[in-house]
Backbone as a ProteinNet text record, in pm:
[ID]
protein_1_A
[PRIMARY]
MNLLLRPFTSGDIETCRQWAMAIGFQQYQSRYMPCSFCAEHGAFSAELYCWYIIVVDGEDVGTVWLEKETSGDEVAVLGIMLGREDRMGRGIGSQAICRAIRQARDQLNFRSVELHVRAENTRAIACYRRCGFVTVGKGVKSGQDGTQVPFLTMRLGLEASSWQQK
[TERTIARY]
21051.3	21119.8	21114.6	21210.7	21220.6	21198.3	21056.5	21018	21027.3	21098.9	21047.3	21066.1	20969.4	20965.9	21079.9	21132.8	21193.5	21205	21210.8	21132.7	21183.1	21132.2	21203.4	21278.7	21402	21468.8	21486	21562	21544.9	21685.8	21744.5	21824.6	21759.7	21664.3	21554.1	21513.1	21530.6	21413.5	21464.7	21585.1	21656.4	21619.2	21675.4	21589.1	21458.6	21392.7	21234.2	21217.7	21260.4	21259.9	21314.9	21432.1	21471.2	21406.8	21366.7	21178.4	21164.6	21075.2	20979.4	21023.2	21075	21123.1	21156.9	21208.4	21280.1	21146.8	21019.5	20896	20857.3	20854.7	20752.3	20645.1	20628.5	20535.3	20410.1	20388.4	20295.7	20152.9	20228.6	20121	20046.1	20097.9	20082.1	19967.7	20029.8	20002.4	20022.1	19975.7	19989.1	20108.7	20152.4	20258.7	20322	20432.1	20536.5	20596	20527.5	20547	20414.2	20388.4	20280.3	20235.7	20126.7	20078.3	20134.6	20137.6	20190.6	20345	20397	20548.7	20583.2	20680.6	20747.7	20916.6	20916.2	21030.7	21125.8	21081.8	21147.2	21240.5	21168.4	21227.2	21259.8	21225.6	21257.7	21149	21043	20985.1	20901.8	20924.7	20846.5	20756.9	20622	20485.3	20451.5	20526.1	20495.4	20353.7	20290.7	20135.9	20038.3	20109.8	20005.5	19990.3	20178.1	20204.3	20314.3	20274.7	20403	20479.4	20563.9	20651.7	20783.8	20761.7	20818.5	20931.2	21050.1	21095.2	21112.6	21004.7	21025.2	21171.5	21163.3	21303.7	21262.7	21356.6	21309.4	21454	21454.8	21613.6	21712.7	21716.2	21805.7	21845.4	21729.3	21764	21622	21648.5	21537.7	21481.8	21347	21291.7	21127.5	21152.7	21016.3	20964.4	20862.5	20819.9	20647.7	20582.9	20451.3	20452.6	20357.4	20277.7	20168.6	20131.5	20014.1	19949.1	19867.6	19908.1	19700	19713.1	19629.1	19615.4	19454.9	19484.5	19509.2	19428.4	19396.7	19472.2	19510	19523.5	19385.5	19282.4	19151.3	19119.8	19127.3	19069.7	19122.1	18984.1	18967.3	19021.8	19026.9	19071.5	19221	19304.4	19415.9	19426.8	19503	19556.3	19631.6	19641.3	19769	19817	19942.2	19982.8	20119.1	20180.8	20274.8	20344.7	20452.1	20533.6	20643.3	20638	20735.6	20824.7	20972.5	21048.8	21128.6	21073.3	21209.9	21065.1	21035.8	20969.4	21011.7	21145.8	21132.4	21106.1	21067	21000.3	20847.1	20767.2	20628.2	20584.7	20487	20419.2	20462.9	20498.7	20552	20511.4	20357.8	20370.2	20382.4	20525.1	20569.5	20480	20409.3	20294.1	20205.7	20146.5	20012	20128.2	20210	20268.2	20295.9	20361	20423.7	20294.6	20204.1	20051	20031.7	19990	19968.2	20042.1	20132	20240.8	20245.7	20265.7	20283.8	20132	20017.2	19912.2	19877.3	19987.5	19979.2	20062.7	20227	20270.9	20265.6	20160.7	20148	20042.9	19918.5	19818.6	19838.6	19847.9	19881.3	19916.4	20060.2	20070.8	19998.4	19922.2	19828.5	19690.9	19658	19503.5	19368.4	19398.3	19301	19206.6	19089.8	18991.7	18933.1	19003.9	19018.8	19085.5	19126.6	19224.6	19148.3	19189.6	19139.8	19220.1	19233.6	19312.8	19226.9	19323	19246.1	19324.3	19275	19358.8	19309.3	19393.1	19363.9	19285.9	19176.9	19074.4	19166.2	19245.1	19323.5	19395.7	19478.1	19568.9	19529.7	19506.2	19460	19508	19651.1	19748.5	19777	19764.7	19738.2	19604.8	19490.9	19369.7	19343.3	19424.1	19399.1	19481.5	19602.2	19694.4	19559.6	19515.7	19438.7	19363.9	19286.6	19168.3	19211.2	19315	19388.9	19466.9	19466.8	19464.1	19315.3	19217.9	19058.9	19022.2	19057.3	19016.9	18876	18765.6	18625	18637.4	18589.6	18543.9	18431.4	18441.5	18369.4	18275.1	18398.8	18328.7	18424.7	18351.8	18483.4	18448.3	18547.8	18564.8	18632.9	18645.6	18729.4	18832	18945.8	19027.3	19089.1	19133	19257.1	19391.4	19496.7	19591.9	19654	19813.5	19897.8	19867.2	19840.4	19861.8	19722	19594.5	19487.9	19369.8	19450.8	19381.1	19282.1	19164.6	19117.5	19103.4	19126.6	19194.5	19044.5	19010	18892.4	18985.7	18901.7	18963.5	18857.2	18922.4	18849.5	18870.1	18783.3	18780.5	18773.9	18888.1	18877.6	18913	18836.5	18840	18884.5	18938.9	18960.4	18913.1	18821.6	18755.3	18870.8	18948.5	18992.9	18893.1	18813.9	18735.1	18703.5	18712.4	18702.3	18790.6	18772.5	18863.9	18921.9	18856.2	18923.7	19080.1	19061.2	19176.7	19329.4	19238	19348	19454.8	19404.1	19483.5	19579.4	19558.7	19645.5	19814.5
-11075.5	-10989.6	-11140.9	-11153.9	-11260.5	-11203.5	-11207.3	-11194.8	-11302.3	-11266.9	-11346.7	-11269.5	-11357.8	-11294.9	-11344.6	-11316.6	-11374.9	-11310.6	-11402.7	-11358.9	-11213.5	-11139.9	-10999.7	-11066.8	-10986.7	-11024.6	-10836.3	-10862.3	-10765.5	-10643.9	-10710.8	-10614.5	-10564.2	-10612.3	-10488.7	-10379.2	-10366.1	-10228.8	-10103	-10110.6	-9965.2	-9927	-10053.8	-10032.1	-9981.4	-10067.2	-10056	-9863.6	-9817.5	-9676.5	-9592.5	-9644.2	-9574.5	-9518.1	-9634.3	-9674.5	-9583.1	-9575	-9487.7	-9341	-9314.5	-9177.9	-9144.1	-9194.8	-9178.9	-9180.4	-9237.9	-9213.4	-9121.1	-9077.8	-8971.9	-9078.2	-9184.6	-9301	-9201.4	-9133.6	-9017.4	-9016.1	-9022.5	-8984.3	-9080.2	-9244.8	-9312.3	-9369.1	-9386.8	-9480.3	-9437.7	-9473.6	-9464	-9523.9	-9621.6	-9696.3	-9803.1	-9865.1	-9934.3	-10065.3	-10122.2	-10233.1	-10252.2	-10405.9	-10459.8	-10397.9	-10396.7	-10294.1	-10417.4	-10514.3	-10600.7	-10611.2	-10507.7	-10575	-10453.4	-10507.2	-10433.6	-10369.6	-10217.7	-10235.9	-10171.4	-10158.7	-10096.6	-10234.7	-10318.2	-10512.8	-10592.6	-10549.4	-10616.1	-10755.1	-10758	-10871.9	-10886.6	-11055	-11090.2	-11195.4	-11234.7	-11297.9	-11387.3	-11501.9	-11573.8	-11608.7	-11582.5	-11641.4	-11534.1	-11388.4	-11285.4	-11198.5	-11282	-11218.2	-11233.9	-11213.8	-11285.3	-11171.2	-11155.7	-11088	-11060	-11015	-11056.6	-10886.3	-10938.5	-10825.8	-10878.3	-10818.9	-10798.6	-10784.8	-10903.4	-10883.9	-10936.3	-10790.4	-10825.4	-10825.3	-10931.7	-10979.5	-10936.1	-11024.5	-10989.2	-10865.7	-10782.9	-10655.8	-10625.1	-10672.2	-10547.6	-10435.7	-10416.6	-10366.4	-10283.6	-10368	-10315.1	-10445.5	-10407.8	-10502.2	-10561.2	-10660.8	-10672.5	-10755.8	-10752.2	-10829.9	-10901.5	-10987.9	-11003.2	-11047.3	-10959.4	-10966	-11007.2	-11052.3	-11066.3	-11018.2	-10927.6	-10927.3	-10993	-11137	-11265	-11331.3	-11493.8	-11593.1	-11634.2	-11634.9	-11703.1	-11606.5	-11485.2	-11428.7	-11498.7	-11463.5	-11534.1	-11441.6	-11314.4	-11181	-11148.1	-11191.9	-11077.8	-10971.1	-10884.1	-10760.7	-10732.3	-10687.9	-10669.7	-10535.1	-10570	-10397.4	-10449	-10326.3	-10378.8	-10185.1	-10170.7	-10065.6	-10091.6	-10032.6	-10039.6	-9921.6	-9931.8	-9820.7	-9750.5	-9790.2	-9737.3	-9688.8	-9546.3	-9497.3	-9567.5	-9587	-9615.6	-9750.6	-9826.9	-9958.4	-9916	-9850.4	-9812.8	-9846.3	-9869.8	-9905.3	-9981.7	-10100.4	-10193.8	-10359.2	-10346.9	-10491.1	-10552.8	-10485.8	-10578.7	-10623.8	-10467.9	-10489.8	-10603.5	-10618.3	-10724.2	-10897.8	-10859.1	-11030.9	-11018.9	-10959.1	-10984.9	-10985	-10921	-10948.8	-11094	-11128.6	-11293.2	-11390.1	-11316.8	-11442.1	-11425.5	-11363.7	-11339	-11415.7	-11373.6	-11401.3	-11581.4	-11633.2	-11787.1	-11817.6	-11765.3	-11799.7	-11786.3	-11713.3	-11663.9	-11753.4	-11811.6	-11880.3	-11980.8	-12048.8	-12140.2	-12160.5	-12061.4	-12027.9	-11966.2	-11851.9	-11767.7	-11852.4	-11944.9	-11977.8	-11881.4	-11806.1	-11726.7	-11697.3	-11714.9	-11736.3	-11607.6	-11517.1	-11364.6	-11267.7	-11179.8	-11062.6	-10929.2	-10832.6	-10637.8	-10600.8	-10477.6	-10351.4	-10239	-10124.6	-9965.6	-9957	-9824.5	-9797.2	-9629.4	-9510.8	-9388.4	-9334.8	-9299.5	-9292.3	-9266.2	-9154.2	-9039.8	-9155.9	-9245.6	-9375.5	-9455.8	-9420.6	-9457.2	-9591.5	-9593.4	-9680.2	-9791.7	-9791.3	-9884.9	-9933.6	-9875.6	-9897.1	-10012.1	-9993.4	-10058.6	-10189.9	-10174.8	-10294.7	-10425.5	-10332.9	-10429.5	-10497.3	-10412.5	-10496.5	-10602.8	-10559.7	-10664.3	-10799.2	-10792.3	-10906.9	-10951.2	-10887.8	-10966.3	-10883.8	-10773.9	-10677.9	-10647.2	-10624.1	-10514.6	-10475.3	-10362.7	-10252.5	-10262.3	-10296.1	-10313.8	-10197.1	-10063.4	-9981.7	-9864.7	-9780.7	-9647.7	-9614.1	-9456.6	-9356.7	-9267	-9196.4	-9069.4	-9096.6	-9157.9	-9099.1	-8957.2	-8955.6	-8833.2	-8876.5	-8800.5	-8831.7	-8763	-8778.6	-8745.7	-8576.4	-8508.7	-8382.7	-8314	-8414.5	-8374.5	-8362.8	-8383.7	-8360.5	-8481.1	-8444	-8539.1	-8666.5	-8759.5	-8899.4	-8975.7	-8987.3	-9042.6	-9186.7	-9329.5	-9415.5	-9520.6	-9623.3	-9728.8	-9860.6	-9959.9	-10084.8	-10184.3	-10247.3	-10368.2	-10498.1	-10632.7	-10705	-10814	-10944.7	-11038	-11161.4	-11250.8	-11386.6	-11452.7	-11578.8	-11690.7	-11796.3	-11774.8	-11929.6	-11918.8	-11805.7	-11803.6	-11871.3	-11991.3	-12039.4	-11938.1	-11831.4	-11738.1	-11732.9	-11710.2	-11631.6	-11731.2	-11820.9	-11920.4	-11960.1	-11918.3	-11946.7	-11817.1	-11722.2	-11564.2	-11585.6
-8692.2	-8564.7	-8468.7	-8403.9	-8308.8	-8174.3	-8146	-7978.1	-7894.2	-7758.8	-7675.3	-7542.1	-7423.3	-7291.2	-7216.7	-7146.6	-7047.2	-6882.6	-6774.4	-6646.6	-6611.4	-6523.9	-6471	-6363.2	-6329.6	-6205	-6167.1	-6026.2	-5954.7	-6015.2	-6139	-6134.3	-6275	-6271.1	-6401.2	-6401.1	-6282.5	-6223.5	-6250.6	-6196.1	-6288.4	-6440	-6507.4	-6662.8	-6667.8	-6639.7	-6600	-6561.7	-6527	-6446.8	-6521.8	-6606.2	-6699.1	-6795.9	-6825.2	-6990.1	-6964.2	-6816.5	-6813.2	-6824.1	-6737.7	-6732.1	-6915.1	-6968	-7153.9	-7137.6	-7189.6	-7266.7	-7197.2	-7046.3	-7013.2	-7004.4	-6919.7	-6898.6	-6873.1	-6772.7	-6734.9	-6838.2	-6971	-7068.8	-7112.5	-7051.8	-7105.9	-6989	-6883.9	-6768	-6674.2	-6544.2	-6395.4	-6343.4	-6373.4	-6366.8	-6447.8	-6421	-6506.6	-6436.6	-6272.7	-6236.8	-6164.2	-6168.2	-6097.3	-5992.8	-5902.4	-5808.9	-5697.4	-5687.2	-5561.7	-5581.5	-5643.6	-5601.7	-5554.1	-5458.4	-5339	-5396.1	-5426.1	-5512	-5379.7	-5326.8	-5142.5	-5123.7	-5111.1	-5100.8	-5182.9	-5337.3	-5441.5	-5408.5	-5389.6	-5304	-5472.9	-5519.2	-5606.3	-5524.2	-5595.5	-5552.5	-5685.1	-5676.6	-5806.2	-5810.1	-5718.1	-5685.7	-5778.7	-5759.6	-5717.9	-5910.8	-5938.6	-6103.4	-6146.9	-6293.7	-6361.6	-6439	-6407.7	-6508	-6597.1	-6652.6	-6803.9	-6873.6	-6908.5	-6996.4	-7094.4	-7202.8	-7371.4	-7447	-7517.5	-7608.6	-7762.4	-7809.1	-7989.3	-8038.4	-8084.4	-8141.1	-8087.8	-7955.2	-7879.4	-7801.7	-7785.9	-7693.9	-7625.6	-7490.4	-7429.2	-7484.2	-7502.1	-7522	-7405.9	-7357.6	-7246.6	-7126.9	-7129	-6992.7	-7043	-6971.1	-6967.4	-6849.2	-6787.2	-6643.4	-6664.7	-6626.1	-6562.8	-6428.1	-6347.5	-6194.6	-6135.2	-6011.6	-5983.1	-5815.8	-5738.9	-5659.6	-5557.5	-5567.3	-5464.7	-5570.1	-5485	-5571.7	-5662.8	-5571.4	-5601.4	-5704.1	-5761.3	-5874.9	-5981	-6037.6	-6200.8	-6309.6	-6279.3	-6379.1	-6352.1	-6434.8	-6414.7	-6475.9	-6468	-6461.9	-6577.9	-6724	-6774.9	-6765.6	-6740.9	-6765.9	-6892.4	-6906.6	-7075.3	-7131.4	-7082.9	-7115.5	-7192.8	-7351.4	-7433.7	-7364.8	-7366.2	-7300.4	-7401.3	-7537.3	-7631.4	-7703.1	-7784.1	-7889.8	-7970.2	-8035.7	-8169.1	-8199	-8119.2	-8077.6	-8096.3	-8071.2	-8065.7	-8215.3	-8224.2	-8357.4	-8471	-8429.6	-8486	-8438.6	-8336.1	-8323.5	-8211	-8161.4	-8061.2	-7927	-7919.3	-7819	-7832.2	-7957.1	-7912.5	-7981.3	-7987.7	-7963.7	-7843.8	-7786.4	-7665	-7581.7	-7563.8	-7510.2	-7488.1	-7603.4	-7658.7	-7574.6	-7602.3	-7564.9	-7390.8	-7377.6	-7183.9	-7134.6	-7168	-7161.7	-7186.2	-7222.7	-7262.7	-7161.1	-7125.3	-7044.3	-6904.6	-6853.4	-6757.1	-6682.6	-6787.3	-6761.3	-6666.6	-6707.5	-6599.2	-6483.4	-6447.7	-6309.1	-6217.5	-6320.8	-6218.9	-6215.3	-6302.5	-6319.4	-6328.3	-6469.5	-6437.1	-6592.4	-6563	-6701.1	-6775.2	-6763.9	-6850.9	-6784	-6853.4	-6847	-6850.3	-6806.1	-6778.1	-6794.6	-6806.1	-6823.7	-6849.6	-6763.9	-6773	-6877.7	-6967.8	-7107.4	-7107.2	-7107.7	-7099.7	-7223.9	-7250.6	-7329.6	-7450.2	-7450.4	-7558.2	-7618.8	-7560.5	-7556.1	-7731.2	-7794.4	-7952.2	-7983.1	-7980.7	-8007.9	-7946.8	-7815.2	-7676.7	-7732.8	-7735.8	-7785.7	-7925.7	-8012.4	-8134.9	-8113.4	-8036.1	-8000	-7922.5	-7830.3	-7762.9	-7801	-7931	-7981.9	-8023.5	-8130.5	-8204.5	-8097.7	-8010.1	-7945.9	-7881.2	-7943.6	-7868.8	-7741.4	-7700.8	-7605.6	-7642	-7596.1	-7603.7	-7500.4	-7479.4	-7456.8	-7330.6	-7197.3	-7130.9	-7027.5	-7059.4	-6926.5	-6954.8	-6919.2	-6882.1	-6744	-6765.6	-6623.5	-6633.4	-6517.1	-6496.6	-6365.2	-6351.6	-6210.5	-6166.2	-6116.6	-6082.2	-6122.6	-6210.5	-6197.3	-6087.7	-6081.9	-5953.3	-5962.4	-6092.2	-6025	-6035.3	-5994.8	-5962.9	-6099.9	-6234.7	-6341.8	-6372	-6390.1	-6449.7	-6599.3	-6611.3	-6686.8	-6711.5	-6850.3	-6894.8	-6954.9	-6905.1	-6932.7	-6939.6	-7030.3	-7071.9	-6985.2	-6954.9	-6959	-7061.2	-7038.9	-7150.9	-7133.6	-7143.4	-7106.8	-7228.3	-7208.9	-7268.8	-7234.9	-7271.9	-7168.2	-7289.3	-7233.8	-7309.4	-7285.6	-7306.5	-7348.2	-7499.8	-7563.8	-7661	-7786.3	-7833.2	-7907.2	-8026.9	-8094.7	-8173.7	-8082.7	-7972.5	-7896.1	-7899.9	-7865.7	-7853.4	-7947	-8115	-8222.4	-8225	-8148.2	-8151.1	-8137.2
[MASK]
++++++++++++++++++++++++++++++++++++++++++++++++++++++++++++++++++++++++++++++++++++++++++++++++++++++++++++++++++++++++++++++++++++++++++++++++++++++++++++++++++++++

């Protein structure tokens, strides 16, 4: 498998929406783009996030991003979505995550990566663990329909020399 990441462009917005709807993203995650992205205006802030399209064997298959709330933060938040169910469970996510962290680290200047994942999303949790993330907390938040959604907070410290080899 030949995996690469290309920079996200405004032309990718509709594709991401289509992927999100095709996989029923709400069952996996609460959003499919960085918080700080303003879809209405197509606004990108290279200071706050790096956003990529995942390309496998020449085909766009998903998206991955790292974002910070403010430019001074040392923690980046990870988001990822594979937009095709036939591509899930093949190791694409873990390769894309590790590559995105390496590519975004210099631009965003972060020391660790954090994410929230639904507690029942065992496939995603296993992927994050393969990348070196560990569970550091848990909680419950309200879904869009008012249901209670248990989640885990996972973190990856980038100081570990073992991560550098991934």
